[in-house]
BAGU-458396 format. One record per residue (C-alpha): residue number from 1; x, y, z. Coordinates in Angstrom, 3 decimals. Last residue first. Layout:
N
- NUM,X,Y,Z
...
This chain:
270
- 270,-48.695,-24.940,4.432
- 269,-49.074,-21.628,3.916
- 268,-45.474,-20.864,6.365
- 267,-44.036,-23.097,3.811
- 266,-45.383,-20.704,1.564
- 265,-43.341,-18.036,3.480
- 264,-39.979,-19.287,4.071
- 263,-39.007,-20.774,0.894
- 262,-40.280,-17.245,-0.584
- 261,-38.378,-15.244,1.455
- 260,-35.171,-17.304,0.713
- 259,-36.398,-16.641,-2.984
- 258,-36.597,-12.988,-1.919
- 257,-33.053,-13.358,-0.032
- 256,-31.114,-15.393,-3.828
- 255,-32.763,-12.084,-5.301
- 254,-30.796,-9.537,-3.030
- 253,-27.721,-12.204,-3.417
- 252,-27.724,-12.158,-7.377
- 251,-25.420,-9.840,-8.224
- 250,-22.164,-10.576,-6.162
- 249,-22.551,-13.655,-8.207
- 248,-19.432,-15.967,-6.750
- 247,-19.659,-14.159,-3.202
- 246,-17.369,-11.427,-2.634
- 245,-16.181,-11.732,0.908
- 244,-14.317,-8.118,1.701
- 243,-11.174,-8.013,4.295
- 242,-11.672,-5.327,6.115
- 241,-9.250,-1.738,6.828
- 240,-11.752,0.120,5.670
- 239,-9.281,2.140,3.319
- 238,-6.947,-0.990,1.876
- 237,-10.414,-3.141,1.950
- 236,-11.903,-0.595,-0.770
- 235,-8.911,-0.291,-2.818
- 234,-9.112,-3.948,-3.182
- 233,-12.338,-3.976,-3.571
- 232,-12.296,-1.473,-6.839
- 231,-9.181,-3.335,-8.089
- 230,-11.473,-7.094,-8.005
- 229,-14.660,-4.529,-9.984
- 228,-16.872,-7.582,-9.690
- 227,-18.463,-5.804,-6.746
- 226,-19.109,-3.062,-8.723
- 225,-22.612,-5.311,-9.554
- 224,-24.073,-5.522,-6.683
- 223,-22.772,-7.684,-3.253
- 222,-19.575,-6.853,-1.296
- 221,-19.324,-8.491,2.678
- 220,-17.930,-7.740,5.158
- 219,-17.321,-10.582,8.401
- 218,-16.002,-7.844,10.307
- 217,-18.774,-4.724,12.251
- 216,-19.532,-1.655,10.401
- 215,-20.765,0.813,13.549
- 214,-23.508,1.850,11.254
- 213,-22.507,5.431,10.750
- 212,-19.123,4.154,10.731
- 211,-19.990,1.818,7.220
- 210,-21.281,4.926,5.798
- 209,-18.511,7.178,5.725
- 208,-16.175,4.098,4.837
- 207,-18.234,3.568,1.670
- 206,-17.326,7.276,0.998
- 205,-13.792,7.039,1.302
- 204,-13.554,3.918,-0.780
- 203,-15.784,5.860,-3.452
- 202,-13.259,8.513,-3.278
- 201,-10.325,5.718,-3.134
- 200,-11.863,3.942,-6.533
- 199,-12.144,8.065,-8.064
- 198,-8.528,8.110,-7.455
- 197,-7.459,4.704,-8.852
- 196,-8.782,5.722,-12.605
- 195,-7.241,9.195,-12.716
- 194,-4.236,7.433,-11.113
- 193,-4.742,4.997,-14.288
- 192,-5.515,7.082,-16.467
- 191,-2.249,9.750,-16.361
- 190,-2.336,12.557,-15.045
- 189,-1.453,15.101,-18.032
- 188,-3.383,18.368,-17.105
- 187,-5.719,17.920,-19.081
- 186,-6.484,14.253,-17.509
- 185,-6.694,16.356,-14.059
- 184,-9.319,18.578,-15.988
- 183,-11.172,15.534,-17.873
- 182,-11.053,14.046,-13.955
- 181,-12.677,17.419,-12.770
- 180,-15.572,17.600,-14.373
- 179,-16.867,14.439,-14.306
- 178,-16.405,14.440,-10.560
- 177,-18.533,17.272,-11.148
- 176,-21.364,15.942,-12.340
- 175,-21.175,12.564,-10.652
- 174,-20.832,14.862,-7.332
- 173,-18.146,12.726,-5.136
- 172,-16.029,15.784,-5.719
- 171,-12.430,15.161,-4.203
- 170,-10.904,13.274,-7.137
- 169,-7.012,12.990,-5.825
- 168,-5.437,11.419,-7.970
- 167,-3.673,7.399,-7.020
- 166,0.243,7.439,-7.485
- 165,1.020,3.565,-8.590
- 164,-1.587,3.408,-10.735
- 163,-1.302,-0.140,-12.507
- 162,-4.624,-1.971,-11.153
- 161,-6.318,0.767,-11.963
- 160,-5.618,0.543,-15.563
- 159,-6.745,-3.071,-15.127
- 158,-9.916,-2.083,-13.974
- 157,-10.848,0.260,-15.697
- 156,-10.611,-1.948,-19.137
- 155,-12.933,-4.063,-17.455
- 154,-15.120,-1.310,-17.260
- 153,-15.042,0.050,-20.452
- 152,-13.101,2.985,-21.385
- 151,-13.222,6.475,-22.846
- 150,-12.507,8.296,-19.362
- 149,-16.088,10.454,-19.853
- 148,-17.864,7.269,-20.633
- 147,-15.977,5.625,-18.109
- 146,-17.280,7.797,-15.387
- 145,-20.335,8.246,-16.299
- 144,-20.835,4.355,-15.552
- 143,-18.744,5.258,-12.928
- 142,-20.902,7.245,-11.230
- 141,-23.691,4.899,-12.219
- 140,-22.934,1.727,-10.196
- 139,-22.771,4.048,-7.245
- 138,-20.295,6.463,-5.686
- 137,-23.066,9.304,-6.139
- 136,-26.002,8.821,-7.945
- 135,-27.613,10.773,-5.469
- 134,-30.141,11.115,-2.736
- 133,-30.017,7.262,-2.304
- 132,-26.925,6.694,0.191
- 131,-28.037,4.659,2.512
- 130,-27.645,3.230,5.599
- 129,-28.368,0.432,7.599
- 128,-29.427,-0.953,11.037
- 127,-29.644,-4.233,12.863
- 126,-30.475,-6.671,10.135
- 125,-31.437,-9.968,10.964
- 124,-28.708,-12.786,9.930
- 123,-28.953,-14.967,13.151
- 122,-25.508,-13.390,14.695
- 121,-27.007,-9.580,14.074
- 120,-26.726,-7.846,11.189
- 119,-25.096,-4.372,9.742
- 118,-26.315,-3.220,6.467
- 117,-24.043,-0.787,4.164
- 116,-26.326,0.563,1.251
- 115,-25.446,2.655,-2.074
- 114,-27.311,3.991,-4.526
- 113,-27.924,3.803,-8.723
- 112,-26.482,1.225,-9.980
- 111,-25.936,-0.857,-6.849
- 110,-23.221,-0.970,-4.374
- 109,-24.375,-3.391,-1.613
- 108,-22.029,-3.622,1.048
- 107,-23.098,-5.983,3.635
- 106,-21.605,-6.679,7.403
- 105,-21.700,-8.974,9.832
- 104,-21.504,-11.679,8.036
- 103,-20.634,-15.222,9.848
- 102,-23.178,-17.116,7.744
- 101,-21.970,-16.502,4.571
- 100,-24.410,-17.694,2.020
- 99,-26.902,-17.585,3.869
- 98,-26.521,-14.423,5.995
- 97,-25.598,-12.366,2.354
- 96,-29.646,-13.547,1.172
- 95,-30.953,-13.001,3.935
- 94,-28.918,-9.627,4.495
- 93,-30.252,-8.637,1.176
- 92,-33.035,-9.321,0.984
- 91,-33.710,-7.612,4.651
- 90,-32.623,-4.617,2.690
- 89,-33.919,-5.151,-0.824
- 88,-37.348,-4.386,0.837
- 87,-39.825,-7.031,0.674
- 86,-42.519,-8.301,-1.717
- 85,-45.601,-11.242,-1.921
- 84,-47.106,-13.081,-3.918
- 83,-45.613,-11.563,-7.195
- 82,-47.621,-11.815,-10.649
- 81,-48.671,-7.918,-10.816
- 80,-44.849,-7.050,-11.320
- 79,-44.757,-3.340,-10.906
- 78,-44.348,-3.932,-6.800
- 77,-40.630,-4.827,-6.358
- 76,-39.469,-2.224,-8.619
- 75,-37.190,-0.557,-6.863
- 74,-36.119,-3.850,-4.994
- 73,-37.649,-7.343,-4.379
- 72,-40.116,-9.289,-4.864
- 71,-41.152,-12.459,-3.834
- 70,-43.201,-15.643,-5.879
- 69,-44.125,-18.590,-4.481
- 68,-45.422,-21.932,-6.307
- 67,-43.160,-22.133,-9.909
- 66,-42.870,-25.489,-11.147
- 65,-46.423,-24.662,-13.775
- 64,-44.398,-21.284,-15.205
- 63,-41.481,-24.168,-16.240
- 62,-38.574,-25.659,-16.276
- 61,-35.546,-26.557,-17.847
- 60,-33.122,-24.761,-15.015
- 59,-32.018,-22.554,-17.820
- 58,-35.367,-21.772,-19.403
- 57,-36.630,-21.216,-16.001
- 56,-34.028,-18.299,-15.526
- 55,-34.660,-17.014,-18.793
- 54,-38.472,-16.633,-18.327
- 53,-37.530,-14.972,-14.255
- 52,-35.404,-12.256,-16.394
- 51,-37.025,-11.846,-18.863
- 50,-40.058,-10.991,-16.756
- 49,-38.728,-8.836,-14.642
- 48,-37.081,-6.652,-17.658
- 47,-41.344,-6.397,-18.956
- 46,-41.763,-4.813,-15.376
- 45,-40.039,-1.706,-15.917
- 44,-37.321,0.275,-14.193
- 43,-35.478,1.650,-16.976
- 42,-31.861,-0.217,-18.808
- 41,-32.840,-3.429,-18.356
- 40,-29.492,-5.381,-17.978
- 39,-30.991,-8.910,-17.227
- 38,-29.552,-11.365,-14.623
- 37,-30.612,-15.279,-14.617
- 36,-30.645,-17.706,-12.029
- 35,-31.259,-21.175,-11.978
- 34,-30.967,-24.357,-9.446
- 33,-29.904,-23.030,-6.509
- 32,-30.544,-25.512,-4.058
- 31,-32.983,-24.057,-0.573
- 30,-33.725,-28.083,-0.120
- 29,-37.295,-27.418,-1.788
- 28,-35.763,-26.201,-5.211
- 27,-35.127,-21.929,-5.391
- 26,-34.934,-20.264,-8.749
- 25,-33.335,-16.605,-8.286
- 24,-34.219,-13.707,-10.771
- 23,-32.382,-10.565,-11.135
- 22,-33.356,-7.562,-13.055
- 21,-30.891,-4.914,-13.824
- 20,-30.705,-1.131,-14.217
- 19,-32.745,0.190,-11.063
- 18,-32.736,-3.061,-9.469
- 17,-35.828,-5.261,-9.881
- 16,-34.642,-8.566,-7.657
- 15,-36.791,-11.772,-8.377
- 14,-36.394,-14.159,-5.624
- 13,-39.063,-17.640,-7.183
- 12,-39.734,-20.930,-5.606
- 11,-39.506,-24.364,-7.403
- 10,-41.778,-27.610,-7.485
- 9,-40.510,-29.944,-9.068
- 8,-41.972,-32.637,-10.497
- 7,-44.750,-32.098,-13.510
- 6,-40.988,-30.471,-14.719
- 5,-38.969,-33.157,-14.446
- 4,-41.788,-35.534,-16.038
- 3,-41.620,-32.861,-18.837
- 2,-37.912,-32.905,-19.334
- 1,-37.464,-36.260,-19.750
């Protein structure tokens, strides 16, 4: 039965090669997600992207023979020798976000090494965007460094942050200076929960600044691994004064957009 299924199903693949993770989404001819995977890579490389693709195919019960078109996106999109086309993460996040929630007009993507805010029109096309790509401020990398300084996991940080009653003020968004600042706050007896809530508020303020540059509108979607932190999302909603939609798997939105691009490209070439 498995062999018969493999011979009959044609699929397209989108691969988002980010700074710390490789994500793959597989779509069938009806644009239904039949498999996906997220692989931690540490460094941007082709091997992790291949591992992500193979893992997604295995989950879907498919093989490489079923794949008719591959589109890549993200930092390492041009590292993959086997892709058919590549597109920017901006366009792919817009495509994926609009597909999931057509009413979305603003996408906040906080990834491992950068954060970006994208404005969409009613048809899901990119109108404008702003990126924070000069340093790790307010990104997943920023939170990773802070979690190590506090000797806490991401999940523990979220739980403790939710307990805060008086968030501390973290003035620096530079990763190096912020790490020194939270160590100093801890030495002053400030609770971990208040320090964490202060860190989340600093990220929210940074995001609000980016949103102001593009005149962000509702409805807002948040993508990327950081979107899994419910307490950070809650604080961000309070700061930007807008409700935020978080997809069930926020890390694969860019890969989904790439797969949709592949679906469109294959149709155009048929």
